[in-house]
C-alpha positions, 0 to 999 in steps of 0.5 A, a space after each residue: 616222339 609219338 604225335 599223339 603224345 605231344 602236347 603243344 601250347 598254342 596261342 592266339 596272335 593279334 595281327 597288324 590289321 588291328 593297328 589304328 582300329 583297336 576294336 576291343 570287343 575281344 578283351 571283354 570275352 577273354 576268360 584269362 585277361 591276356 590282352 594288353 593295350 598299346 596306343 593304337 593296337 592290342 596284343 595278346 600275351 602268348 604265355 597267358 593265352 589258354 587257346 580257348 578261341 573265344 576272342 577270334 570271332 569277336 574281332 570285327 576285322 579278323 585281326 586275331 588268328 591262331 598261331 598256326 595261321 601262317 600270318 601269325 609268325 610275323 607278329 607272335 614276337 611283337 605280341 610277346 614283347 609288347 604284352 610285357 610293356 603295355 598295360 592290361 585291358 579287360 573292358 571294352 572301350 570305344 574304338 578310335 574315332 577314325 577306326 573305320 577309315 583304317 579297317 580295310 587297310 593292309 600292311 600297317 606295320 611298321 608305318 602306322 604302329 605306335 610303340 607307346 602304351 595305351 591307358 589300360 583299364 
């Protein structure tokens, strides 16, 4: 197949960096409302994301990357699974009170991940 003719659907992915931080600056700029809220992180529904990229620079901790980023592979299915289970979020909310304590922590999944849904809008 000619590479110029191949059209692929891309998406953005929320990484484990978001866990226990859950800054919601990204949800407010999303034109298709494809963010879903867990108890302590957000995810993007990969089939709803239109790959516009406006969310990526809004995240203050760089927790959102395109699916072409090597780090995305480990979290794409997590985003897909939990976007089907958690409520939609479209408005910015206050971050958890202890978010700043966790923003520089690495390797948060699975130890700090909560399977529980958030409140949504």
